[in-house]
C-alpha positions as CSV (number, residue, x, y, z in Angstrom):
1,X,-20.5,59.7,6.9
2,X,-23.5,61.9,8.9
3,X,-24.0,60.9,12.1
4,X,-27.6,59.2,10.7
5,X,-28.8,57.8,7.9
6,X,-32.1,56.9,6.1
7,X,-32.3,54.5,3.5
8,X,-33.9,56.0,-0.3
9,X,-34.7,53.8,-1.9
10,X,-35.9,51.4,0.3
11,X,-33.2,48.6,1.6
12,X,-34.8,45.4,3.1
13,X,-33.2,42.4,4.5
14,X,-32.9,39.6,2.5
15,X,-31.3,36.5,4.2
16,X,-29.1,35.9,7.6
17,X,-26.4,33.4,9.0
18,X,-25.2,33.8,12.7
19,X,-23.1,31.5,14.3
20,X,-23.1,32.3,17.9
21,X,-22.5,30.6,21.5
22,X,-26.3,28.8,21.3
23,X,-25.4,27.3,18.2
24,X,-24.5,27.5,14.6
25,X,-27.2,28.6,12.5
26,X,-30.2,31.2,13.2
27,X,-32.8,29.5,13.5
28,X,-30.4,27.6,16.3
29,X,-29.7,30.7,18.0
30,X,-33.4,32.4,17.8
31,X,-35.6,29.0,19.9
32,X,-32.8,28.6,22.1
33,X,-32.7,32.2,22.9
34,X,-36.6,32.8,22.8
35,X,-36.5,29.1,24.5
36,X,-34.5,30.8,27.8
37,X,-31.4,29.2,27.0
38,X,-28.2,30.6,28.0
39,X,-24.6,29.4,27.4
40,X,-22.8,31.5,30.0
41,X,-20.4,29.5,32.1
42,X,-16.9,29.6,34.3
43,X,-14.1,29.5,31.6
44,X,-12.4,26.3,31.8
45,X,-9.0,27.6,33.3
46,X,-9.0,31.4,33.7
47,X,-9.1,32.8,37.1
48,X,-9.3,36.4,37.1
49,X,-7.8,38.7,39.4
50,X,-9.6,38.0,42.9
51,X,-8.6,34.3,42.2
52,X,-12.2,33.5,41.0
53,X,-13.1,31.0,37.9
54,X,-13.9,33.9,34.9
55,X,-17.4,33.7,33.8
56,X,-17.7,33.8,29.9
57,X,-20.0,32.8,26.8
58,X,-17.8,30.6,25.2
59,X,-18.9,28.3,21.8
60,X,-18.1,24.4,23.2
61,X,-18.4,23.3,20.1
62,X,-14.9,24.2,19.0
63,X,-11.6,23.1,20.8
64,X,-11.5,25.4,23.8
65,X,-7.1,25.7,23.6
66,X,-8.1,27.5,19.4
67,X,-8.1,31.3,19.7
68,X,-7.1,34.4,17.4
69,X,-7.9,33.7,13.7
70,X,-8.4,30.5,13.4
71,X,-11.3,30.4,16.2
72,X,-12.8,33.6,14.5
73,X,-13.0,31.6,11.0
74,X,-14.7,28.7,13.0
75,X,-17.5,31.1,13.5
76,X,-17.6,32.5,11.0
77,X,-17.7,29.7,8.3
78,X,-21.4,28.6,8.9
79,X,-22.6,32.0,9.8
80,X,-21.2,33.1,6.2
81,X,-22.5,29.5,4.3
82,X,-26.2,29.6,5.8
83,X,-26.4,32.9,4.2
84,X,-24.9,32.6,1.1
85,X,-26.7,29.4,0.8
86,X,-29.9,30.5,1.0
87,X,-28.9,33.0,-1.7
88,X,-27.9,30.4,-3.9
89,X,-31.1,28.6,-3.6
90,X,-33.2,31.6,-5.0
91,X,-31.1,31.3,-8.2
92,X,-32.3,34.6,-9.2
93,X,-29.6,36.6,-8.3
94,X,-26.5,37.3,-11.2
95,X,-24.5,40.6,-10.1
96,X,-22.0,40.3,-7.7
97,X,-21.3,41.9,-4.5
98,X,-19.2,42.8,-1.5
99,X,-18.7,41.7,1.8
100,X,-18.6,44.5,4.1
101,X,-17.0,43.2,7.5
102,X,-17.2,44.2,11.2
103,X,-14.2,43.4,12.9
104,X,-12.8,44.4,16.3
105,X,-10.5,47.6,16.2
106,X,-6.6,46.1,17.0
107,X,-6.6,45.3,21.0
108,X,-4.3,42.7,23.2
109,X,-5.5,39.4,21.9
110,X,-6.3,40.8,18.2
111,X,-3.4,42.1,16.2
112,X,-3.0,43.6,12.7
113,X,-1.4,40.2,12.0
114,X,-4.5,38.5,13.3
115,X,-6.7,40.8,11.1
116,X,-4.8,39.6,8.2
117,X,-4.6,36.0,9.0
118,X,-8.7,36.2,9.3
119,X,-8.9,37.5,6.0
120,X,-7.0,35.4,4.3
121,X,-9.1,32.4,5.9
122,X,-11.9,34.0,4.8
123,X,-11.3,35.5,1.2
124,X,-10.4,31.3,0.7
125,X,-13.7,30.5,1.4
126,X,-15.4,33.3,-0.7
127,X,-13.6,31.3,-3.8
128,X,-16.6,28.8,-3.4
129,X,-18.9,31.8,-3.4
130,X,-18.5,33.7,-7.2
131,X,-21.3,36.3,-6.1
132,X,-18.6,37.9,-3.3
133,X,-16.4,40.7,-5.5
134,X,-14.7,41.5,-2.5
135,X,-14.2,42.1,1.3
136,X,-14.1,45.7,2.9
137,X,-13.2,45.0,6.5
138,X,-14.3,47.9,8.9
139,X,-12.1,47.8,12.3
140,X,-13.8,49.4,15.2
141,X,-15.2,49.1,18.6
142,X,-18.3,47.2,19.8
143,X,-20.1,48.9,16.5
144,X,-18.1,48.2,13.6
145,X,-20.8,46.4,12.5
146,X,-23.6,49.0,12.6
147,X,-20.8,50.9,10.5
148,X,-20.4,48.6,8.1
149,X,-24.1,48.7,7.8
150,X,-24.5,52.3,7.2
151,X,-21.4,52.2,4.5
152,X,-23.7,49.4,3.1
153,X,-26.6,51.0,3.2
154,X,-24.7,53.9,1.0
155,X,-23.6,51.3,-1.8
156,X,-26.3,50.2,-2.5
157,X,-28.0,53.9,-2.4
158,X,-25.1,55.2,-4.9
159,X,-25.8,52.2,-7.2
160,X,-22.1,51.0,-6.6
161,X,-23.9,47.6,-6.1
162,X,-27.1,45.6,-6.1
163,X,-26.8,43.8,-3.5
164,X,-24.2,44.0,-0.4
165,X,-23.5,41.4,2.5
166,X,-23.0,42.5,6.1
167,X,-20.9,40.7,8.5
168,X,-19.5,41.1,11.9
169,X,-16.7,38.3,13.4
170,X,-16.0,38.7,17.0
171,X,-14.4,36.6,20.0
172,X,-13.3,37.9,23.4
173,X,-12.5,35.0,25.0
174,X,-8.2,34.9,23.6
175,X,-6.6,34.7,27.3
176,X,-4.8,37.5,26.5
177,X,-8.5,39.4,25.5
178,X,-9.5,38.2,29.1
179,X,-6.2,39.0,30.8
180,X,-6.9,42.8,29.3
181,X,-10.6,43.0,30.2
182,X,-10.3,41.6,33.5
183,X,-6.9,44.2,34.5
184,X,-8.7,46.9,32.9
185,X,-11.5,46.0,35.7
186,X,-14.1,45.0,32.8
187,X,-15.1,41.7,33.4
188,X,-18.2,40.4,35.6
189,X,-17.2,38.7,39.1
190,X,-18.3,39.5,42.5
191,X,-16.6,43.0,42.5
192,X,-18.2,43.9,39.5
193,X,-21.5,41.8,38.9
194,X,-22.2,44.0,35.8
195,X,-19.4,43.8,34.1
196,X,-19.1,42.3,30.9
197,X,-19.4,39.0,29.7
198,X,-16.8,38.3,26.8
199,X,-18.7,36.1,24.4
200,X,-17.6,35.3,20.6
201,X,-20.2,35.1,17.7
202,X,-21.1,35.8,13.9
203,X,-23.4,37.0,11.7
204,X,-24.2,38.0,7.8
205,X,-27.0,39.5,6.5
206,X,-27.9,40.6,2.7
207,X,-29.0,43.9,1.9
208,X,-31.0,44.9,-1.1
209,X,-33.5,47.8,-2.4
210,X,-37.0,47.5,-3.1
211,X,-36.8,46.9,-7.0
212,X,-33.9,44.5,-6.5
213,X,-35.9,42.1,-4.4
214,X,-39.5,42.3,-6.6
215,X,-36.9,41.4,-9.7
216,X,-35.3,38.4,-7.7
217,X,-38.6,37.5,-5.8
218,X,-36.5,37.7,-2.9
219,X,-38.1,36.7,0.4
220,X,-37.6,39.7,3.4
221,X,-40.1,40.4,6.2
222,X,-37.7,43.8,7.6
223,X,-36.7,47.2,6.0
224,X,-34.1,49.3,7.5
225,X,-35.6,52.3,8.0
226,X,-32.4,54.1,9.3
227,X,-29.1,53.7,11.6
228,X,-28.5,56.4,13.7
229,X,-25.1,57.3,16.1
230,X,-24.4,59.1,18.6
231,X,-21.8,60.0,20.9
232,X,-21.7,59.8,24.9
233,X,-19.6,62.5,27.2
234,X,-20.6,61.8,30.6
235,X,-19.2,58.3,31.1
236,X,-18.7,55.7,34.1
237,X,-16.2,56.8,36.4
238,X,-16.6,60.1,36.0
239,X,-17.8,63.4,37.9
240,X,-20.1,64.0,35.1
241,X,-23.8,62.6,36.1
242,X,-25.6,60.4,33.9
243,X,-28.0,61.8,31.4
244,X,-28.7,59.8,28.7
245,X,-28.7,62.5,26.0
246,X,-26.6,60.9,23.5
247,X,-28.8,57.7,23.6
248,X,-31.7,60.2,23.1
249,X,-30.3,62.2,20.6
250,X,-29.3,59.0,18.2
251,X,-33.0,57.5,19.0
252,X,-35.0,60.7,18.5
253,X,-33.5,61.2,15.2
254,X,-34.8,57.8,14.2
255,X,-38.3,58.3,15.4
256,X,-38.6,61.5,12.4
257,X,-38.7,58.5,10.4
258,X,-41.4,56.8,10.8
259,X,-44.3,57.0,8.3
260,X,-46.8,57.6,10.8
261,X,-45.7,59.5,14.2
262,X,-48.7,57.0,15.8
263,X,-47.0,53.8,14.9
264,X,-45.1,53.8,18.4
265,X,-41.9,51.2,18.7
266,X,-42.3,47.6,19.6
267,X,-39.8,44.9,20.0
268,X,-37.0,46.5,21.4
269,X,-33.4,44.4,21.0
270,X,-30.3,45.7,23.1
271,X,-27.4,45.0,24.7
272,X,-28.8,46.3,28.6
273,X,-26.9,43.4,30.7
274,X,-28.3,45.3,34.3
275,X,-25.0,47.6,34.3
276,X,-26.6,50.5,36.7
277,X,-24.9,53.0,34.3
278,X,-26.5,51.8,31.0
279,X,-30.0,51.3,32.7
280,X,-30.1,55.0,33.8
281,X,-29.0,55.9,30.6
282,X,-31.9,53.6,28.9
283,X,-33.9,55.4,32.1
284,X,-33.9,58.8,31.0
285,X,-34.2,58.2,27.6
286,X,-37.5,56.6,28.4
287,X,-38.7,59.3,30.4
288,X,-38.1,61.7,27.3
289,X,-39.7,59.5,24.3
290,X,-41.5,56.7,26.6
291,X,-44.4,58.2,24.8
292,X,-42.8,57.1,21.0
293,X,-43.2,53.5,22.7
294,X,-45.6,50.5,23.0
295,X,-43.7,49.5,26.5
296,X,-40.3,50.4,26.7
297,X,-39.5,48.0,29.5
298,X,-40.0,45.2,27.6
299,X,-36.9,44.1,25.5
300,X,-34.5,41.4,24.6
301,X,-30.7,41.5,25.9
302,X,-29.4,38.4,24.0
303,X,-25.7,39.2,26.3
304,X,-27.2,37.3,29.2
305,X,-27.8,34.4,26.8
306,X,-25.0,34.5,24.3
307,X,-22.7,37.0,26.3
308,X,-20.7,40.5,24.7
309,X,-20.6,39.7,20.9
310,X,-18.8,43.1,20.2
311,X,-18.8,43.9,16.4
312,X,-21.2,40.8,15.7
313,X,-24.0,42.2,17.2
314,X,-25.4,44.6,14.4
315,X,-26.2,41.0,12.3
316,X,-27.1,39.2,15.1
317,X,-29.4,41.4,16.4
318,X,-31.2,41.9,13.0
319,X,-31.2,38.4,12.5
320,X,-32.9,38.1,15.9
321,X,-35.8,41.3,14.9
322,X,-35.9,39.4,11.5
323,X,-36.6,36.0,13.1
324,X,-39.5,37.2,15.0
325,X,-41.2,39.2,12.3
326,X,-41.2,35.6,10.1
327,X,-42.5,33.7,13.2
328,X,-45.4,36.4,13.6
329,X,-43.7,37.4,17.0
330,X,-43.5,40.8,16.6
331,X,-46.1,43.0,18.1
332,X,-46.2,45.7,15.3
333,X,-44.7,47.4,13.0
334,X,-41.6,49.3,13.7
335,X,-39.1,47.5,16.0
336,X,-35.4,49.4,17.7
337,X,-31.9,48.0,18.4
338,X,-29.5,50.0,20.3
339,X,-26.1,49.4,21.4
340,X,-23.0,51.2,23.3
341,X,-19.4,51.1,23.9
342,X,-17.3,51.6,26.9
343,X,-15.9,54.8,24.6
344,X,-19.1,56.3,24.7
345,X,-20.7,55.5,20.7
346,X,-24.3,54.9,20.8
347,X,-25.6,52.9,17.6
348,X,-29.6,52.7,17.1
349,X,-30.8,51.0,14.1
350,X,-35.0,51.3,13.4
351,X,-36.4,48.4,11.4
352,X,-39.9,48.0,9.6
353,X,-41.0,45.0,10.5
354,X,-44.6,44.6,9.1
355,X,-43.9,45.3,5.3
356,X,-44.4,43.8,2.0
357,X,-41.7,44.5,-0.8
């Protein structure tokens, strides 16, 4: 698969459903975030290696002693049902379609057994929605949701399906996962003030091409212009300097896809959390590409409200951008999403939010 992809024909987002620590549906989560609500809190019983209470973003509407596949399916169910009920209310789609699902790569607290259990439970839920004809899992680090997005776009482009449901399910608050993050120095604490705040959530969005949107009279305010990835070699804790070259590369490719180069990037949704390395990386990117942004320092960073939601970031960030467009909170035509993973992977998505299908 190429490291970037521009969709031809045009691909639209036609429905969303998410569940985060801010709430169990897209409207609740969006309003909660935009009003400044944050659900970062101390874990009820986990202590880090320094003897401090761990800071997490935990869905308090789920039992605190429920973990693994059982917890992840409780996060996924309301998000999945929200988007599927939106689709069914349209009552115009008759063709079945796949669910391409981003899931975490196997790690401490999420094993192959957990993945099989989660997929089995999701298949049971899908039985109530016969429009879903298969589930295609994509196992990756934080970028799995974006890989699922690219795969779904390609399936529509190749006419393998008229529609494609993209999803991502994540929970980082399993005690074993927290201990692993703690032991590898990734957690935020008094010694690492810009570390990860483990979160959890799930998100789904329906994709369709322009013809299908028109034929089925589907609502859409967001078009996926392109998806781009790159890999950063100059990582933290190495002797190499921060340059932001890979993030710049990923974004630069997307800038070439604009219909008019005079149209600047407006809203930005990203995973920045104050970490100096990532901040410097983005700073160098703006130094190279700042002329293409309305204001590169004006961005939405949901990680400070709902924590690091890993593979669910892609669909949840798209939903937030879509919500901003629907509520006329966008400031122009093009919006940008970008994300980074500890292994150096950088991914960016360009969205057209001032469009009519």
